[in-house]
ChimeraX commands (.cxc) that place a marker at each C-alpha (Angstrom):
marker #1 position 33.07,-11.01,7.18 radius 0.5
marker #1 position 30.70,-8.74,8.00 radius 0.5
marker #1 position 27.60,-10.00,9.37 radius 0.5
marker #1 position 25.94,-6.79,8.36 radius 0.5
marker #1 position 23.71,-4.25,10.41 radius 0.5
marker #1 position 19.81,-5.72,10.70 radius 0.5
marker #1 position 16.22,-4.33,9.85 radius 0.5
marker #1 position 13.82,-3.11,12.36 radius 0.5
marker #1 position 12.80,-7.15,12.10 radius 0.5
marker #1 position 16.18,-8.38,12.85 radius 0.5
marker #1 position 16.63,-9.74,9.79 radius 0.5
marker #1 position 20.95,-9.67,8.69 radius 0.5
marker #1 position 20.51,-7.32,5.98 radius 0.5
marker #1 position 23.18,-7.24,2.85 radius 0.5
marker #1 position 25.15,-5.51,1.03 radius 0.5
marker #1 position 22.66,-4.70,-1.84 radius 0.5
marker #1 position 19.79,-4.10,0.67 radius 0.5
marker #1 position 22.02,-1.47,2.99 radius 0.5
marker #1 position 21.49,0.85,-0.58 radius 0.5
marker #1 position 18.00,0.49,-0.78 radius 0.5
marker #1 position 16.95,0.82,2.62 radius 0.5
marker #1 position 19.25,4.19,2.06 radius 0.5
marker #1 position 17.90,5.50,-0.84 radius 0.5
marker #1 position 14.65,4.51,1.01 radius 0.5
marker #1 position 15.29,7.03,3.60 radius 0.5
marker #1 position 16.55,9.75,1.50 radius 0.5
marker #1 position 13.28,9.59,-0.09 radius 0.5
marker #1 position 10.75,9.15,2.59 radius 0.5
marker #1 position 12.76,12.60,4.19 radius 0.5
marker #1 position 12.86,14.14,0.75 radius 0.5
marker #1 position 9.25,13.25,0.78 radius 0.5
marker #1 position 8.31,14.66,4.20 radius 0.5
marker #1 position 10.01,16.90,3.66 radius 0.5
marker #1 position 7.94,18.41,0.42 radius 0.5
marker #1 position 5.02,17.00,1.41 radius 0.5
marker #1 position 5.09,18.89,4.54 radius 0.5
marker #1 position 2.57,21.30,3.47 radius 0.5
marker #1 position -0.04,19.47,1.95 radius 0.5
marker #1 position -0.01,17.74,4.34 radius 0.5
marker #1 position -0.80,20.01,7.04 radius 0.5
marker #1 position -3.58,21.54,4.84 radius 0.5
marker #1 position -5.02,18.00,4.46 radius 0.5
marker #1 position -4.43,17.53,8.05 radius 0.5
marker #1 position -6.88,20.89,8.36 radius 0.5
marker #1 position -9.18,19.95,6.28 radius 0.5
marker #1 position -10.01,16.90,7.64 radius 0.5
marker #1 position -9.94,18.30,11.43 radius 0.5
marker #1 position -12.07,21.06,10.01 radius 0.5
marker #1 position -14.76,18.70,8.37 radius 0.5
marker #1 position -15.37,15.95,10.96 radius 0.5
marker #1 position -14.62,14.86,14.41 radius 0.5
marker #1 position -12.27,12.18,15.68 radius 0.5
marker #1 position -8.93,12.03,14.99 radius 0.5
marker #1 position -6.75,13.67,11.64 radius 0.5
marker #1 position -4.39,10.40,11.60 radius 0.5
marker #1 position -5.72,6.66,10.57 radius 0.5
marker #1 position -3.71,3.91,11.98 radius 0.5
marker #1 position -4.37,0.04,11.10 radius 0.5
marker #1 position -2.30,-2.84,12.33 radius 0.5
marker #1 position -1.28,-4.19,8.40 radius 0.5
marker #1 position 1.68,-7.36,8.43 radius 0.5
marker #1 position 5.13,-6.69,7.10 radius 0.5
marker #1 position 8.12,-8.82,6.12 radius 0.5
marker #1 position 8.40,-11.91,8.55 radius 0.5
marker #1 position 4.89,-12.02,9.29 radius 0.5
marker #1 position 5.34,-9.11,11.97 radius 0.5
marker #1 position 3.01,-6.75,12.69 radius 0.5
marker #1 position 3.32,-3.21,12.81 radius 0.5
marker #1 position 0.64,0.15,12.50 radius 0.5
marker #1 position 0.62,1.74,9.09 radius 0.5
marker #1 position -0.39,5.48,9.06 radius 0.5
marker #1 position -2.61,7.02,6.85 radius 0.5
marker #1 position -4.49,10.58,7.11 radius 0.5
marker #1 position -8.58,9.67,8.07 radius 0.5
marker #1 position -10.70,9.78,4.32 radius 0.5
marker #1 position -13.45,8.10,6.61 radius 0.5
marker #1 position -16.33,8.54,8.49 radius 0.5
marker #1 position -15.54,5.64,11.22 radius 0.5
marker #1 position -17.99,3.45,11.10 radius 0.5
marker #1 position -18.00,-0.57,10.70 radius 0.5
marker #1 position -17.46,-1.74,7.31 radius 0.5
marker #1 position -15.56,-3.70,4.72 radius 0.5
marker #1 position -11.93,-3.13,5.15 radius 0.5
marker #1 position -11.82,-3.04,1.19 radius 0.5
marker #1 position -12.55,0.49,0.02 radius 0.5
marker #1 position -14.65,0.08,-3.60 radius 0.5
marker #1 position -15.11,3.11,-5.48 radius 0.5
marker #1 position -18.48,4.23,-4.55 radius 0.5
marker #1 position -17.73,4.24,-0.78 radius 0.5
marker #1 position -20.45,5.90,0.97 radius 0.5
marker #1 position -18.13,6.07,4.13 radius 0.5
marker #1 position -15.76,7.79,2.18 radius 0.5
marker #1 position -15.50,11.71,3.27 radius 0.5
marker #1 position -15.73,14.84,0.26 radius 0.5
marker #1 position -12.04,15.64,2.14 radius 0.5
marker #1 position -11.11,12.18,1.45 radius 0.5
marker #1 position -11.85,11.58,-2.07 radius 0.5
marker #1 position -10.05,15.14,-2.69 radius 0.5
marker #1 position -6.85,13.89,-0.76 radius 0.5
marker #1 position -7.07,10.26,-1.90 radius 0.5
marker #1 position -7.21,11.44,-5.60 radius 0.5
marker #1 position -4.27,13.52,-4.46 radius 0.5
marker #1 position -2.37,10.85,-2.83 radius 0.5
marker #1 position -2.47,13.36,0.20 radius 0.5
marker #1 position -3.56,10.54,2.84 radius 0.5
marker #1 position -0.48,8.18,1.48 radius 0.5
marker #1 position 2.05,10.59,3.08 radius 0.5
marker #1 position 2.19,9.92,6.46 radius 0.5
marker #1 position 3.28,6.26,5.48 radius 0.5
marker #1 position 6.86,8.15,5.09 radius 0.5
marker #1 position 7.15,7.41,8.62 radius 0.5
marker #1 position 6.78,4.20,8.32 radius 0.5
marker #1 position 9.10,3.84,5.90 radius 0.5
marker #1 position 11.98,5.96,8.24 radius 0.5
marker #1 position 10.32,3.36,10.52 radius 0.5
marker #1 position 12.11,0.43,9.17 radius 0.5
marker #1 position 8.15,-1.22,8.88 radius 0.5
marker #1 position 8.50,-0.35,5.17 radius 0.5
marker #1 position 10.31,0.47,1.78 radius 0.5
marker #1 position 9.61,2.92,-0.45 radius 0.5
marker #1 position 9.13,0.04,-3.81 radius 0.5
marker #1 position 7.07,-3.70,-2.29 radius 0.5
marker #1 position 4.28,-5.61,-1.43 radius 0.5
marker #1 position 1.87,-3.51,0.20 radius 0.5
marker #1 position 1.35,-4.68,3.57 radius 0.5
marker #1 position -1.94,-6.47,4.22 radius 0.5
marker #1 position -4.17,-6.88,7.59 radius 0.5
marker #1 position -4.30,-9.80,9.45 radius 0.5
marker #1 position -7.67,-11.48,8.57 radius 0.5
marker #1 position -6.53,-11.22,4.72 radius 0.5
marker #1 position -2.98,-12.64,5.47 radius 0.5
marker #1 position -4.86,-15.58,7.71 radius 0.5
marker #1 position -6.33,-16.38,3.88 radius 0.5
marker #1 position -2.55,-16.90,2.62 radius 0.5
marker #1 position -1.80,-20.05,0.86 radius 0.5
marker #1 position 1.24,-21.40,1.74 radius 0.5
marker #1 position 2.96,-20.66,-1.55 radius 0.5
marker #1 position 1.56,-17.03,-1.22 radius 0.5
marker #1 position 2.93,-16.46,2.21 radius 0.5
marker #1 position 6.15,-16.23,1.04 radius 0.5
marker #1 position 5.19,-12.92,-0.20 radius 0.5
marker #1 position 6.32,-12.07,3.68 radius 0.5
marker #1 position 9.38,-13.04,2.86 radius 0.5
marker #1 position 9.97,-9.82,1.20 radius 0.5
marker #1 position 9.73,-5.74,3.06 radius 0.5
marker #1 position 6.37,-4.04,2.48 radius 0.5
marker #1 position 6.10,-1.02,0.35 radius 0.5
marker #1 position 4.38,2.58,-0.29 radius 0.5
marker #1 position 3.50,1.30,-4.14 radius 0.5
marker #1 position 4.34,-1.99,-5.96 radius 0.5
marker #1 position 4.09,-3.30,-9.38 radius 0.5
marker #1 position 0.29,-5.08,-8.73 radius 0.5
marker #1 position -0.85,-1.27,-7.95 radius 0.5
marker #1 position -0.13,-0.94,-11.19 radius 0.5
marker #1 position -1.66,-3.75,-13.29 radius 0.5
marker #1 position -5.11,-3.40,-11.32 radius 0.5
marker #1 position -5.00,0.16,-10.44 radius 0.5
marker #1 position -8.96,-0.12,-11.02 radius 0.5
marker #1 position -9.39,-2.36,-7.77 radius 0.5
marker #1 position -11.61,-0.18,-6.24 radius 0.5
marker #1 position -13.74,0.52,-9.45 radius 0.5
marker #1 position -13.82,-3.24,-9.97 radius 0.5
marker #1 position -15.04,-4.27,-6.76 radius 0.5
marker #1 position -17.37,-1.65,-6.35 radius 0.5
marker #1 position -20.35,-3.49,-7.47 radius 0.5
marker #1 position -20.28,-6.23,-5.34 radius 0.5
marker #1 position -21.99,-7.28,-2.53 radius 0.5
marker #1 position -19.32,-8.61,-0.18 radius 0.5
marker #1 position -16.38,-6.60,-1.52 radius 0.5
marker #1 position -14.13,-8.16,1.39 radius 0.5
marker #1 position -15.21,-11.53,-0.16 radius 0.5
marker #1 position -14.53,-10.98,-3.60 radius 0.5
marker #1 position -10.85,-9.19,-2.99 radius 0.5
marker #1 position -9.83,-12.12,-0.66 radius 0.5
marker #1 position -10.77,-15.04,-3.22 radius 0.5
marker #1 position -10.29,-13.14,-6.18 radius 0.5
marker #1 position -7.89,-10.54,-6.09 radius 0.5
marker #1 position -5.49,-10.17,-3.99 radius 0.5
marker #1 position -4.02,-14.12,-5.19 radius 0.5
marker #1 position -3.57,-12.06,-8.36 radius 0.5
marker #1 position -1.51,-8.90,-6.99 radius 0.5
marker #1 position 0.60,-11.31,-4.87 radius 0.5
marker #1 position 1.80,-13.25,-8.38 radius 0.5
marker #1 position 2.46,-10.27,-10.01 radius 0.5
marker #1 position 4.34,-9.16,-6.29 radius 0.5
marker #1 position 5.95,-12.60,-6.22 radius 0.5
marker #1 position 7.11,-12.53,-9.63 radius 0.5
marker #1 position 8.33,-8.86,-9.42 radius 0.5
marker #1 position 9.95,-9.20,-6.67 radius 0.5
marker #1 position 11.95,-12.72,-8.10 radius 0.5
marker #1 position 13.52,-10.55,-10.58 radius 0.5
marker #1 position 13.93,-7.23,-8.54 radius 0.5
marker #1 position 16.97,-4.64,-9.14 radius 0.5
marker #1 position 17.98,-1.34,-8.35 radius 0.5
marker #1 position 16.49,-0.45,-11.70 radius 0.5
marker #1 position 13.61,-2.09,-12.06 radius 0.5
marker #1 position 12.91,-0.52,-9.27 radius 0.5
marker #1 position 12.94,3.05,-10.86 radius 0.5
marker #1 position 11.31,2.57,-13.22 radius 0.5
marker #1 position 8.64,1.17,-11.13 radius 0.5
marker #1 position 9.01,4.53,-9.17 radius 0.5
marker #1 position 8.72,6.79,-11.67 radius 0.5
marker #1 position 5.21,4.23,-13.01 radius 0.5
marker #1 position 3.86,5.08,-10.14 radius 0.5
marker #1 position 4.59,9.34,-10.49 radius 0.5
marker #1 position 2.57,8.87,-13.74 radius 0.5
marker #1 position -0.19,6.89,-12.47 radius 0.5
marker #1 position -0.31,10.19,-9.64 radius 0.5
marker #1 position -0.57,12.67,-13.17 radius 0.5
marker #1 position -3.13,10.09,-14.61 radius 0.5
marker #1 position -1.21,8.19,-17.09 radius 0.5
marker #1 position -0.31,4.31,-16.25 radius 0.5
marker #1 position 1.03,2.05,-19.03 radius 0.5
marker #1 position 1.38,-1.16,-16.91 radius 0.5
marker #1 position -2.64,-1.85,-15.94 radius 0.5
marker #1 position -3.97,-4.79,-17.61 radius 0.5
marker #1 position -6.89,-3.45,-19.39 radius 0.5
marker #1 position -9.10,-7.38,-18.88 radius 0.5
marker #1 position -8.84,-7.06,-15.60 radius 0.5
marker #1 position -12.74,-7.76,-14.45 radius 0.5
marker #1 position -13.61,-8.92,-10.84 radius 0.5
marker #1 position -16.68,-11.62,-11.73 radius 0.5
marker #1 position -19.40,-10.99,-9.57 radius 0.5
marker #1 position -19.62,-15.04,-8.34 radius 0.5
marker #1 position -15.94,-14.36,-7.27 radius 0.5
marker #1 position -18.08,-12.65,-3.92 radius 0.5
marker #1 position -20.02,-14.13,-2.05 radius 0.5
marker #1 position -23.33,-13.33,0.56 radius 0.5
marker link #1:1,2 radius 0.2
marker link #1:2,3 radius 0.2
marker link #1:3,4 radius 0.2
marker link #1:4,5 radius 0.2
marker link #1:5,6 radius 0.2
marker link #1:6,7 radius 0.2
marker link #1:7,8 radius 0.2
marker link #1:8,9 radius 0.2
marker link #1:9,10 radius 0.2
marker link #1:10,11 radius 0.2
marker link #1:11,12 radius 0.2
marker link #1:12,13 radius 0.2
marker link #1:13,14 radius 0.2
marker link #1:14,15 radius 0.2
marker link #1:15,16 radius 0.2
marker link #1:16,17 radius 0.2
marker link #1:17,18 radius 0.2
marker link #1:18,19 radius 0.2
marker link #1:19,20 radius 0.2
marker link #1:20,21 radius 0.2
marker link #1:21,22 radius 0.2
marker link #1:22,23 radius 0.2
marker link #1:23,24 radius 0.2
marker link #1:24,25 radius 0.2
marker link #1:25,26 radius 0.2
marker link #1:26,27 radius 0.2
marker link #1:27,28 radius 0.2
marker link #1:28,29 radius 0.2
marker link #1:29,30 radius 0.2
marker link #1:30,31 radius 0.2
marker link #1:31,32 radius 0.2
marker link #1:32,33 radius 0.2
marker link #1:33,34 radius 0.2
marker link #1:34,35 radius 0.2
marker link #1:35,36 radius 0.2
marker link #1:36,37 radius 0.2
marker link #1:37,38 radius 0.2
marker link #1:38,39 radius 0.2
marker link #1:39,40 radius 0.2
marker link #1:40,41 radius 0.2
marker link #1:41,42 radius 0.2
marker link #1:42,43 radius 0.2
marker link #1:43,44 radius 0.2
marker link #1:44,45 radius 0.2
marker link #1:45,46 radius 0.2
marker link #1:46,47 radius 0.2
marker link #1:47,48 radius 0.2
marker link #1:48,49 radius 0.2
marker link #1:49,50 radius 0.2
marker link #1:50,51 radius 0.2
marker link #1:51,52 radius 0.2
marker link #1:52,53 radius 0.2
marker link #1:53,54 radius 0.2
marker link #1:54,55 radius 0.2
marker link #1:55,56 radius 0.2
marker link #1:56,57 radius 0.2
marker link #1:57,58 radius 0.2
marker link #1:58,59 radius 0.2
marker link #1:59,60 radius 0.2
marker link #1:60,61 radius 0.2
marker link #1:61,62 radius 0.2
marker link #1:62,63 radius 0.2
marker link #1:63,64 radius 0.2
marker link #1:64,65 radius 0.2
marker link #1:65,66 radius 0.2
marker link #1:66,67 radius 0.2
marker link #1:67,68 radius 0.2
marker link #1:68,69 radius 0.2
marker link #1:69,70 radius 0.2
marker link #1:70,71 radius 0.2
marker link #1:71,72 radius 0.2
marker link #1:72,73 radius 0.2
marker link #1:73,74 radius 0.2
marker link #1:74,75 radius 0.2
marker link #1:75,76 radius 0.2
marker link #1:76,77 radius 0.2
marker link #1:77,78 radius 0.2
marker link #1:78,79 radius 0.2
marker link #1:79,80 radius 0.2
marker link #1:80,81 radius 0.2
marker link #1:81,82 radius 0.2
marker link #1:82,83 radius 0.2
marker link #1:83,84 radius 0.2
marker link #1:84,85 radius 0.2
marker link #1:85,86 radius 0.2
marker link #1:86,87 radius 0.2
marker link #1:87,88 radius 0.2
marker link #1:88,89 radius 0.2
marker link #1:89,90 radius 0.2
marker link #1:90,91 radius 0.2
marker link #1:91,92 radius 0.2
marker link #1:92,93 radius 0.2
marker link #1:93,94 radius 0.2
marker link #1:94,95 radius 0.2
marker link #1:95,96 radius 0.2
marker link #1:96,97 radius 0.2
marker link #1:97,98 radius 0.2
marker link #1:98,99 radius 0.2
marker link #1:99,100 radius 0.2
marker link #1:100,101 radius 0.2
marker link #1:101,102 radius 0.2
marker link #1:102,103 radius 0.2
marker link #1:103,104 radius 0.2
marker link #1:104,105 radius 0.2
marker link #1:105,106 radius 0.2
marker link #1:106,107 radius 0.2
marker link #1:107,108 radius 0.2
marker link #1:108,109 radius 0.2
marker link #1:109,110 radius 0.2
marker link #1:110,111 radius 0.2
marker link #1:111,112 radius 0.2
marker link #1:112,113 radius 0.2
marker link #1:113,114 radius 0.2
marker link #1:114,115 radius 0.2
marker link #1:115,116 radius 0.2
marker link #1:116,117 radius 0.2
marker link #1:117,118 radius 0.2
marker link #1:118,119 radius 0.2
marker link #1:119,120 radius 0.2
marker link #1:120,121 radius 0.2
marker link #1:121,122 radius 0.2
marker link #1:122,123 radius 0.2
marker link #1:123,124 radius 0.2
marker link #1:124,125 radius 0.2
marker link #1:125,126 radius 0.2
marker link #1:126,127 radius 0.2
marker link #1:127,128 radius 0.2
marker link #1:128,129 radius 0.2
marker link #1:129,130 radius 0.2
marker link #1:130,131 radius 0.2
marker link #1:131,132 radius 0.2
marker link #1:132,133 radius 0.2
marker link #1:133,134 radius 0.2
marker link #1:134,135 radius 0.2
marker link #1:135,136 radius 0.2
marker link #1:136,137 radius 0.2
marker link #1:137,138 radius 0.2
marker link #1:138,139 radius 0.2
marker link #1:139,140 radius 0.2
marker link #1:140,141 radius 0.2
marker link #1:141,142 radius 0.2
marker link #1:142,143 radius 0.2
marker link #1:143,144 radius 0.2
marker link #1:144,145 radius 0.2
marker link #1:145,146 radius 0.2
marker link #1:146,147 radius 0.2
marker link #1:147,148 radius 0.2
marker link #1:148,149 radius 0.2
marker link #1:149,150 radius 0.2
marker link #1:150,151 radius 0.2
marker link #1:151,152 radius 0.2
marker link #1:152,153 radius 0.2
marker link #1:153,154 radius 0.2
marker link #1:154,155 radius 0.2
marker link #1:155,156 radius 0.2
marker link #1:156,157 radius 0.2
marker link #1:157,158 radius 0.2
marker link #1:158,159 radius 0.2
marker link #1:159,160 radius 0.2
marker link #1:160,161 radius 0.2
marker link #1:161,162 radius 0.2
marker link #1:162,163 radius 0.2
marker link #1:163,164 radius 0.2
marker link #1:164,165 radius 0.2
marker link #1:165,166 radius 0.2
marker link #1:166,167 radius 0.2
marker link #1:167,168 radius 0.2
marker link #1:168,169 radius 0.2
marker link #1:169,170 radius 0.2
marker link #1:170,171 radius 0.2
marker link #1:171,172 radius 0.2
marker link #1:172,173 radius 0.2
marker link #1:173,174 radius 0.2
marker link #1:174,175 radius 0.2
marker link #1:175,176 radius 0.2
marker link #1:176,177 radius 0.2
marker link #1:177,178 radius 0.2
marker link #1:178,179 radius 0.2
marker link #1:179,180 radius 0.2
marker link #1:180,181 radius 0.2
marker link #1:181,182 radius 0.2
marker link #1:182,183 radius 0.2
marker link #1:183,184 radius 0.2
marker link #1:184,185 radius 0.2
marker link #1:185,186 radius 0.2
marker link #1:186,187 radius 0.2
marker link #1:187,188 radius 0.2
marker link #1:188,189 radius 0.2
marker link #1:189,190 radius 0.2
marker link #1:190,191 radius 0.2
marker link #1:191,192 radius 0.2
marker link #1:192,193 radius 0.2
marker link #1:193,194 radius 0.2
marker link #1:194,195 radius 0.2
marker link #1:195,196 radius 0.2
marker link #1:196,197 radius 0.2
marker link #1:197,198 radius 0.2
marker link #1:198,199 radius 0.2
marker link #1:199,200 radius 0.2
marker link #1:200,201 radius 0.2
marker link #1:201,202 radius 0.2
marker link #1:202,203 radius 0.2
marker link #1:203,204 radius 0.2
marker link #1:204,205 radius 0.2
marker link #1:205,206 radius 0.2
marker link #1:206,207 radius 0.2
marker link #1:207,208 radius 0.2
marker link #1:208,209 radius 0.2
marker link #1:209,210 radius 0.2
marker link #1:210,211 radius 0.2
marker link #1:211,212 radius 0.2
marker link #1:212,213 radius 0.2
marker link #1:213,214 radius 0.2
marker link #1:214,215 radius 0.2
marker link #1:215,216 radius 0.2
marker link #1:216,217 radius 0.2
marker link #1:217,218 radius 0.2
marker link #1:218,219 radius 0.2
marker link #1:219,220 radius 0.2
marker link #1:220,221 radius 0.2
marker link #1:221,222 radius 0.2
marker link #1:222,223 radius 0.2
marker link #1:223,224 radius 0.2
marker link #1:224,225 radius 0.2
marker link #1:225,226 radius 0.2
marker link #1:226,227 radius 0.2
marker link #1:227,228 radius 0.2
view
């Protein structure tokens, strides 16, 4: 019996996973071709508007707890502060706000997909300091390959706005928002199929177009979720 191929993390890959990986690579290649012009224009706008690197690199935790470097276009001024970004974050540049609205800053992550760090659909990878706060049950999310888009992104699409009024958005995110997102994504992974991935991709495109049929209308972050 064939043992199958292996992922970038060295984990044996079954036939269904190989099909998903092939689709991820095809989508990523197509996305890089289609997005090459907006990506180049965005990079030029960043270069002309602020000093420093055009590309933002950040260590995230992938499948099996393996760290990797995630790529985005830089949308914020180099400065210390919270790792969670709220909607009124003063570090976001004018050019960065446009890139974030159009999701152009996310295009470089297609390179992460081609590298095997991520898939198109999967739970969003967190930074090490947040993963360190996972409970034993929540660490099950690390069994899944992280992705560009997840169900929790749609359900809690107003996360940045909900955290805007908190004096410590990192703590509020880790204590209140992150557990909600992990629960949604764990449930999705348990029942995940190729068709649910296609449906989720369509819903992500609708979100970019300004429509979201998956959002939780009752989502709020209580002020007591944040501690000074």
